[in-house]
ChimeraX commands (.cxc) that place a marker at each C-alpha (Angstrom):
marker #1 position 22.13,6.47,-44.16 radius 0.5
marker #1 position 20.24,9.27,-42.45 radius 0.5
marker #1 position 16.83,9.92,-43.92 radius 0.5
marker #1 position 16.95,13.17,-45.91 radius 0.5
marker #1 position 13.39,14.09,-44.99 radius 0.5
marker #1 position 14.22,13.69,-41.29 radius 0.5
marker #1 position 17.32,15.86,-41.68 radius 0.5
marker #1 position 15.29,18.53,-43.46 radius 0.5
marker #1 position 12.73,18.46,-40.65 radius 0.5
marker #1 position 15.49,18.78,-38.03 radius 0.5
marker #1 position 16.92,21.88,-39.70 radius 0.5
marker #1 position 13.54,23.66,-39.51 radius 0.5
marker #1 position 13.24,23.18,-35.77 radius 0.5
marker #1 position 14.33,25.59,-33.02 radius 0.5
marker #1 position 17.40,24.61,-31.01 radius 0.5
marker #1 position 15.46,24.72,-27.74 radius 0.5
marker #1 position 18.42,23.54,-25.66 radius 0.5
marker #1 position 19.93,27.03,-25.96 radius 0.5
marker #1 position 16.96,28.40,-24.01 radius 0.5
marker #1 position 17.20,25.82,-21.22 radius 0.5
marker #1 position 19.49,27.45,-18.68 radius 0.5
marker #1 position 21.04,25.82,-15.63 radius 0.5
marker #1 position 19.02,28.25,-13.51 radius 0.5
marker #1 position 15.78,26.98,-15.08 radius 0.5
marker #1 position 16.79,23.36,-14.45 radius 0.5
marker #1 position 17.77,24.16,-10.86 radius 0.5
marker #1 position 14.39,25.80,-10.27 radius 0.5
marker #1 position 12.49,22.88,-11.80 radius 0.5
marker #1 position 14.39,20.56,-9.46 radius 0.5
marker #1 position 14.17,22.91,-6.46 radius 0.5
marker #1 position 12.89,21.78,-3.08 radius 0.5
marker #1 position 11.07,25.12,-2.85 radius 0.5
marker #1 position 7.57,25.08,-4.27 radius 0.5
marker #1 position 7.74,28.77,-5.23 radius 0.5
marker #1 position 10.81,28.13,-7.38 radius 0.5
marker #1 position 9.17,25.14,-9.06 radius 0.5
marker #1 position 6.09,27.26,-9.75 radius 0.5
marker #1 position 8.16,30.06,-11.28 radius 0.5
marker #1 position 10.08,27.54,-13.40 radius 0.5
marker #1 position 6.79,26.08,-14.61 radius 0.5
marker #1 position 5.55,29.52,-15.66 radius 0.5
marker #1 position 8.85,30.29,-17.40 radius 0.5
marker #1 position 8.89,26.98,-19.28 radius 0.5
marker #1 position 5.27,27.39,-20.31 radius 0.5
marker #1 position 6.05,30.81,-21.79 radius 0.5
marker #1 position 9.09,29.40,-23.62 radius 0.5
marker #1 position 6.96,26.67,-25.13 radius 0.5
marker #1 position 4.28,29.15,-26.17 radius 0.5
marker #1 position 6.90,31.16,-28.04 radius 0.5
marker #1 position 8.37,28.15,-29.87 radius 0.5
marker #1 position 6.42,26.28,-32.52 radius 0.5
marker #1 position 8.72,23.44,-33.59 radius 0.5
marker #1 position 11.42,22.18,-31.23 radius 0.5
marker #1 position 14.57,20.18,-31.94 radius 0.5
marker #1 position 14.91,17.22,-29.59 radius 0.5
marker #1 position 18.69,17.48,-29.55 radius 0.5
marker #1 position 20.33,17.96,-26.15 radius 0.5
marker #1 position 17.18,18.00,-24.02 radius 0.5
marker #1 position 17.97,15.00,-21.81 radius 0.5
marker #1 position 18.48,17.17,-18.69 radius 0.5
marker #1 position 15.16,18.94,-19.23 radius 0.5
marker #1 position 13.35,15.65,-19.84 radius 0.5
marker #1 position 14.88,14.18,-16.65 radius 0.5
marker #1 position 13.80,17.24,-14.65 radius 0.5
marker #1 position 10.24,17.05,-16.01 radius 0.5
marker #1 position 10.14,13.32,-15.27 radius 0.5
marker #1 position 10.95,14.10,-11.62 radius 0.5
marker #1 position 8.16,16.68,-11.47 radius 0.5
marker #1 position 5.59,14.04,-12.39 radius 0.5
marker #1 position 6.06,12.98,-8.76 radius 0.5
marker #1 position 5.77,16.51,-7.33 radius 0.5
marker #1 position 4.19,16.68,-3.88 radius 0.5
marker #1 position 1.91,19.46,-5.14 radius 0.5
marker #1 position -0.97,17.95,-7.12 radius 0.5
marker #1 position -1.35,21.20,-9.05 radius 0.5
marker #1 position 2.29,21.23,-10.14 radius 0.5
marker #1 position 2.13,17.50,-10.83 radius 0.5
marker #1 position -0.71,18.16,-13.26 radius 0.5
marker #1 position 0.88,21.23,-14.85 radius 0.5
marker #1 position 4.30,19.67,-15.39 radius 0.5
marker #1 position 2.66,16.56,-16.88 radius 0.5
marker #1 position 0.78,18.84,-19.29 radius 0.5
marker #1 position 3.97,20.75,-20.21 radius 0.5
marker #1 position 5.77,17.48,-20.89 radius 0.5
marker #1 position 2.98,16.69,-23.35 radius 0.5
marker #1 position 3.34,20.07,-25.03 radius 0.5
marker #1 position 7.10,19.56,-25.35 radius 0.5
marker #1 position 6.62,16.08,-26.82 radius 0.5
marker #1 position 4.11,17.44,-29.31 radius 0.5
marker #1 position 6.44,20.21,-30.42 radius 0.5
marker #1 position 9.41,17.81,-30.76 radius 0.5
marker #1 position 7.43,15.57,-33.10 radius 0.5
marker #1 position 9.19,12.35,-34.14 radius 0.5
marker #1 position 12.30,13.45,-32.21 radius 0.5
marker #1 position 10.42,12.66,-28.98 radius 0.5
marker #1 position 11.04,8.97,-29.71 radius 0.5
marker #1 position 14.51,9.14,-28.15 radius 0.5
marker #1 position 13.00,10.04,-24.77 radius 0.5
marker #1 position 10.14,7.52,-24.82 radius 0.5
marker #1 position 11.92,4.98,-22.64 radius 0.5
marker #1 position 12.55,7.69,-20.01 radius 0.5
marker #1 position 9.07,9.21,-19.78 radius 0.5
marker #1 position 6.84,6.17,-20.36 radius 0.5
marker #1 position 7.15,4.47,-16.93 radius 0.5
marker #1 position 6.18,7.58,-14.91 radius 0.5
marker #1 position 3.38,8.43,-17.36 radius 0.5
marker #1 position 1.90,4.95,-16.97 radius 0.5
marker #1 position 2.26,5.24,-13.20 radius 0.5
marker #1 position 0.63,8.68,-13.11 radius 0.5
marker #1 position -2.28,7.34,-15.16 radius 0.5
marker #1 position -3.21,5.70,-11.84 radius 0.5
marker #1 position -2.59,8.85,-9.75 radius 0.5
marker #1 position -5.02,9.44,-6.89 radius 0.5
marker #1 position -5.98,12.79,-8.45 radius 0.5
marker #1 position -8.31,12.44,-11.42 radius 0.5
marker #1 position -7.00,15.51,-13.27 radius 0.5
marker #1 position -3.41,14.22,-13.00 radius 0.5
marker #1 position -4.55,10.91,-14.46 radius 0.5
marker #1 position -6.23,12.73,-17.34 radius 0.5
marker #1 position -3.09,14.74,-18.15 radius 0.5
marker #1 position -0.93,11.59,-17.99 radius 0.5
marker #1 position -3.13,9.79,-20.53 radius 0.5
marker #1 position -3.25,12.90,-22.72 radius 0.5
marker #1 position 0.56,13.13,-22.68 radius 0.5
marker #1 position 0.83,9.42,-23.43 radius 0.5
marker #1 position -1.41,9.93,-26.46 radius 0.5
marker #1 position 0.81,12.79,-27.62 radius 0.5
marker #1 position 3.84,10.52,-27.30 radius 0.5
marker #1 position 2.11,7.84,-29.39 radius 0.5
marker #1 position 1.20,10.41,-32.04 radius 0.5
marker #1 position 4.70,11.89,-32.15 radius 0.5
marker #1 position 6.85,8.75,-31.88 radius 0.5
marker #1 position 4.44,6.05,-33.05 radius 0.5
marker #1 position 2.13,3.89,-30.96 radius 0.5
marker #1 position 4.43,0.90,-31.55 radius 0.5
marker #1 position 7.19,2.74,-29.64 radius 0.5
marker #1 position 4.90,3.15,-26.63 radius 0.5
marker #1 position 3.82,-0.51,-26.82 radius 0.5
marker #1 position 7.41,-1.75,-27.14 radius 0.5
marker #1 position 8.57,0.14,-24.05 radius 0.5
marker #1 position 5.55,-0.95,-22.03 radius 0.5
marker #1 position 5.42,-4.26,-20.19 radius 0.5
marker #1 position 3.03,-6.20,-18.02 radius 0.5
marker #1 position 4.88,-5.51,-14.78 radius 0.5
marker #1 position 4.70,-1.75,-15.44 radius 0.5
marker #1 position 0.91,-1.80,-15.46 radius 0.5
marker #1 position -0.39,-1.22,-11.96 radius 0.5
marker #1 position -3.70,-2.62,-10.79 radius 0.5
marker #1 position -5.53,0.65,-11.35 radius 0.5
marker #1 position -4.66,0.87,-15.06 radius 0.5
marker #1 position -4.21,-2.69,-16.35 radius 0.5
marker #1 position -7.56,-2.93,-18.13 radius 0.5
marker #1 position -7.35,0.67,-19.33 radius 0.5
marker #1 position -3.96,0.17,-20.96 radius 0.5
marker #1 position -4.97,-3.10,-22.59 radius 0.5
marker #1 position -7.86,-1.11,-24.04 radius 0.5
marker #1 position -5.45,1.70,-24.97 radius 0.5
marker #1 position -3.42,-0.75,-27.05 radius 0.5
marker #1 position -6.59,-2.01,-28.72 radius 0.5
marker #1 position -7.51,1.58,-29.61 radius 0.5
marker #1 position -4.00,2.16,-31.02 radius 0.5
marker #1 position -3.93,-1.09,-32.96 radius 0.5
marker #1 position -2.20,0.61,-35.89 radius 0.5
marker #1 position 1.03,0.10,-33.98 radius 0.5
marker #1 position 0.58,-3.63,-33.49 radius 0.5
marker #1 position 2.13,-4.65,-36.81 radius 0.5
marker #1 position 5.40,-2.92,-35.86 radius 0.5
marker #1 position 5.40,-3.87,-32.18 radius 0.5
marker #1 position 7.67,-6.53,-30.73 radius 0.5
marker #1 position 5.90,-9.85,-30.11 radius 0.5
marker #1 position 7.66,-10.53,-26.82 radius 0.5
marker #1 position 6.44,-7.26,-25.31 radius 0.5
marker #1 position 2.89,-7.85,-26.50 radius 0.5
marker #1 position 2.85,-11.38,-25.13 radius 0.5
marker #1 position 4.04,-10.10,-21.76 radius 0.5
marker #1 position 1.19,-7.57,-21.61 radius 0.5
marker #1 position -1.43,-10.04,-22.87 radius 0.5
marker #1 position -0.42,-12.80,-20.47 radius 0.5
marker #1 position -0.60,-10.31,-17.61 radius 0.5
marker #1 position -4.19,-9.65,-18.63 radius 0.5
marker #1 position -5.18,-13.27,-19.23 radius 0.5
marker #1 position -3.96,-14.53,-15.86 radius 0.5
marker #1 position -6.27,-12.09,-14.07 radius 0.5
marker #1 position -9.65,-13.19,-12.70 radius 0.5
marker #1 position -11.32,-10.01,-13.87 radius 0.5
marker #1 position -13.52,-10.95,-16.85 radius 0.5
marker #1 position -13.40,-7.50,-18.42 radius 0.5
marker #1 position -9.61,-7.59,-18.51 radius 0.5
marker #1 position -9.57,-11.08,-19.98 radius 0.5
marker #1 position -12.04,-9.99,-22.66 radius 0.5
marker #1 position -9.85,-7.03,-23.67 radius 0.5
marker #1 position -6.77,-9.27,-23.73 radius 0.5
marker #1 position -8.56,-11.72,-26.03 radius 0.5
marker #1 position -9.55,-8.87,-28.32 radius 0.5
marker #1 position -5.92,-7.79,-28.43 radius 0.5
marker #1 position -4.91,-11.30,-29.49 radius 0.5
marker #1 position -7.45,-11.15,-32.32 radius 0.5
marker #1 position -6.08,-7.79,-33.46 radius 0.5
marker #1 position -2.55,-9.18,-33.42 radius 0.5
marker #1 position -3.63,-12.01,-35.71 radius 0.5
marker #1 position -5.42,-9.59,-37.99 radius 0.5
marker #1 position -2.24,-7.50,-38.11 radius 0.5
marker #1 position -0.40,-10.63,-39.31 radius 0.5
marker #1 position 1.94,-10.69,-36.34 radius 0.5
marker #1 position 3.65,-14.08,-36.24 radius 0.5
marker #1 position 4.38,-15.23,-32.70 radius 0.5
marker #1 position 7.22,-17.68,-32.66 radius 0.5
marker link #1:1,2 radius 0.2
marker link #1:2,3 radius 0.2
marker link #1:3,4 radius 0.2
marker link #1:4,5 radius 0.2
marker link #1:5,6 radius 0.2
marker link #1:6,7 radius 0.2
marker link #1:7,8 radius 0.2
marker link #1:8,9 radius 0.2
marker link #1:9,10 radius 0.2
marker link #1:10,11 radius 0.2
marker link #1:11,12 radius 0.2
marker link #1:12,13 radius 0.2
marker link #1:13,14 radius 0.2
marker link #1:14,15 radius 0.2
marker link #1:15,16 radius 0.2
marker link #1:16,17 radius 0.2
marker link #1:17,18 radius 0.2
marker link #1:18,19 radius 0.2
marker link #1:19,20 radius 0.2
marker link #1:20,21 radius 0.2
marker link #1:21,22 radius 0.2
marker link #1:22,23 radius 0.2
marker link #1:23,24 radius 0.2
marker link #1:24,25 radius 0.2
marker link #1:25,26 radius 0.2
marker link #1:26,27 radius 0.2
marker link #1:27,28 radius 0.2
marker link #1:28,29 radius 0.2
marker link #1:29,30 radius 0.2
marker link #1:30,31 radius 0.2
marker link #1:31,32 radius 0.2
marker link #1:32,33 radius 0.2
marker link #1:33,34 radius 0.2
marker link #1:34,35 radius 0.2
marker link #1:35,36 radius 0.2
marker link #1:36,37 radius 0.2
marker link #1:37,38 radius 0.2
marker link #1:38,39 radius 0.2
marker link #1:39,40 radius 0.2
marker link #1:40,41 radius 0.2
marker link #1:41,42 radius 0.2
marker link #1:42,43 radius 0.2
marker link #1:43,44 radius 0.2
marker link #1:44,45 radius 0.2
marker link #1:45,46 radius 0.2
marker link #1:46,47 radius 0.2
marker link #1:47,48 radius 0.2
marker link #1:48,49 radius 0.2
marker link #1:49,50 radius 0.2
marker link #1:50,51 radius 0.2
marker link #1:51,52 radius 0.2
marker link #1:52,53 radius 0.2
marker link #1:53,54 radius 0.2
marker link #1:54,55 radius 0.2
marker link #1:55,56 radius 0.2
marker link #1:56,57 radius 0.2
marker link #1:57,58 radius 0.2
marker link #1:58,59 radius 0.2
marker link #1:59,60 radius 0.2
marker link #1:60,61 radius 0.2
marker link #1:61,62 radius 0.2
marker link #1:62,63 radius 0.2
marker link #1:63,64 radius 0.2
marker link #1:64,65 radius 0.2
marker link #1:65,66 radius 0.2
marker link #1:66,67 radius 0.2
marker link #1:67,68 radius 0.2
marker link #1:68,69 radius 0.2
marker link #1:69,70 radius 0.2
marker link #1:70,71 radius 0.2
marker link #1:71,72 radius 0.2
marker link #1:72,73 radius 0.2
marker link #1:73,74 radius 0.2
marker link #1:74,75 radius 0.2
marker link #1:75,76 radius 0.2
marker link #1:76,77 radius 0.2
marker link #1:77,78 radius 0.2
marker link #1:78,79 radius 0.2
marker link #1:79,80 radius 0.2
marker link #1:80,81 radius 0.2
marker link #1:81,82 radius 0.2
marker link #1:82,83 radius 0.2
marker link #1:83,84 radius 0.2
marker link #1:84,85 radius 0.2
marker link #1:85,86 radius 0.2
marker link #1:86,87 radius 0.2
marker link #1:87,88 radius 0.2
marker link #1:88,89 radius 0.2
marker link #1:89,90 radius 0.2
marker link #1:90,91 radius 0.2
marker link #1:91,92 radius 0.2
marker link #1:92,93 radius 0.2
marker link #1:93,94 radius 0.2
marker link #1:94,95 radius 0.2
marker link #1:95,96 radius 0.2
marker link #1:96,97 radius 0.2
marker link #1:97,98 radius 0.2
marker link #1:98,99 radius 0.2
marker link #1:99,100 radius 0.2
marker link #1:100,101 radius 0.2
marker link #1:101,102 radius 0.2
marker link #1:102,103 radius 0.2
marker link #1:103,104 radius 0.2
marker link #1:104,105 radius 0.2
marker link #1:105,106 radius 0.2
marker link #1:106,107 radius 0.2
marker link #1:107,108 radius 0.2
marker link #1:108,109 radius 0.2
marker link #1:109,110 radius 0.2
marker link #1:110,111 radius 0.2
marker link #1:111,112 radius 0.2
marker link #1:112,113 radius 0.2
marker link #1:113,114 radius 0.2
marker link #1:114,115 radius 0.2
marker link #1:115,116 radius 0.2
marker link #1:116,117 radius 0.2
marker link #1:117,118 radius 0.2
marker link #1:118,119 radius 0.2
marker link #1:119,120 radius 0.2
marker link #1:120,121 radius 0.2
marker link #1:121,122 radius 0.2
marker link #1:122,123 radius 0.2
marker link #1:123,124 radius 0.2
marker link #1:124,125 radius 0.2
marker link #1:125,126 radius 0.2
marker link #1:126,127 radius 0.2
marker link #1:127,128 radius 0.2
marker link #1:128,129 radius 0.2
marker link #1:129,130 radius 0.2
marker link #1:130,131 radius 0.2
marker link #1:131,132 radius 0.2
marker link #1:132,133 radius 0.2
marker link #1:133,134 radius 0.2
marker link #1:134,135 radius 0.2
marker link #1:135,136 radius 0.2
marker link #1:136,137 radius 0.2
marker link #1:137,138 radius 0.2
marker link #1:138,139 radius 0.2
marker link #1:139,140 radius 0.2
marker link #1:140,141 radius 0.2
marker link #1:141,142 radius 0.2
marker link #1:142,143 radius 0.2
marker link #1:143,144 radius 0.2
marker link #1:144,145 radius 0.2
marker link #1:145,146 radius 0.2
marker link #1:146,147 radius 0.2
marker link #1:147,148 radius 0.2
marker link #1:148,149 radius 0.2
marker link #1:149,150 radius 0.2
marker link #1:150,151 radius 0.2
marker link #1:151,152 radius 0.2
marker link #1:152,153 radius 0.2
marker link #1:153,154 radius 0.2
marker link #1:154,155 radius 0.2
marker link #1:155,156 radius 0.2
marker link #1:156,157 radius 0.2
marker link #1:157,158 radius 0.2
marker link #1:158,159 radius 0.2
marker link #1:159,160 radius 0.2
marker link #1:160,161 radius 0.2
marker link #1:161,162 radius 0.2
marker link #1:162,163 radius 0.2
marker link #1:163,164 radius 0.2
marker link #1:164,165 radius 0.2
marker link #1:165,166 radius 0.2
marker link #1:166,167 radius 0.2
marker link #1:167,168 radius 0.2
marker link #1:168,169 radius 0.2
marker link #1:169,170 radius 0.2
marker link #1:170,171 radius 0.2
marker link #1:171,172 radius 0.2
marker link #1:172,173 radius 0.2
marker link #1:173,174 radius 0.2
marker link #1:174,175 radius 0.2
marker link #1:175,176 radius 0.2
marker link #1:176,177 radius 0.2
marker link #1:177,178 radius 0.2
marker link #1:178,179 radius 0.2
marker link #1:179,180 radius 0.2
marker link #1:180,181 radius 0.2
marker link #1:181,182 radius 0.2
marker link #1:182,183 radius 0.2
marker link #1:183,184 radius 0.2
marker link #1:184,185 radius 0.2
marker link #1:185,186 radius 0.2
marker link #1:186,187 radius 0.2
marker link #1:187,188 radius 0.2
marker link #1:188,189 radius 0.2
marker link #1:189,190 radius 0.2
marker link #1:190,191 radius 0.2
marker link #1:191,192 radius 0.2
marker link #1:192,193 radius 0.2
marker link #1:193,194 radius 0.2
marker link #1:194,195 radius 0.2
marker link #1:195,196 radius 0.2
marker link #1:196,197 radius 0.2
marker link #1:197,198 radius 0.2
marker link #1:198,199 radius 0.2
marker link #1:199,200 radius 0.2
marker link #1:200,201 radius 0.2
marker link #1:201,202 radius 0.2
marker link #1:202,203 radius 0.2
marker link #1:203,204 radius 0.2
marker link #1:204,205 radius 0.2
marker link #1:205,206 radius 0.2
marker link #1:206,207 radius 0.2
view
């Protein structure tokens, strides 16, 4: 059955979808930079005014924010990445249902050419791990997703979030580890070996 504690938590959250108008979505997705800027300011104010957000019905907003992670404006790219993190934080465990959607672009933007965009992407990824569980992030990640600029960093990220290893899927972890082990870079191999040790310590049985 549905967890009573989860249901109680859901009832205390604001139905944010009622505030997300079609006009706001159109402006977030607009080809005009001014409209995207105004939508960013509007969304930021909405998030400031709302403490706890229900995740119900926000798929269109999440999809729009995902698109803005690729905005041609580096400033808007950074700001929308930050706002996605704020939204995830305010949704709490409900953010789990959108993890599969937002994880690939967040991993990609962690290798963005702009350092401040990279920082916001990692910060948002950390918020997702805190809200949904680090095992959710690990399970939706895979070796092919990790671009050259972030392979070692994300192997290290998994090591630092080793609390999620015991609940993570072995197949996904093996994919990521093998991607690291087949590299020539010694640092990456060393982190991959450390991850194997942590898996064993977490009593993960690979079969």
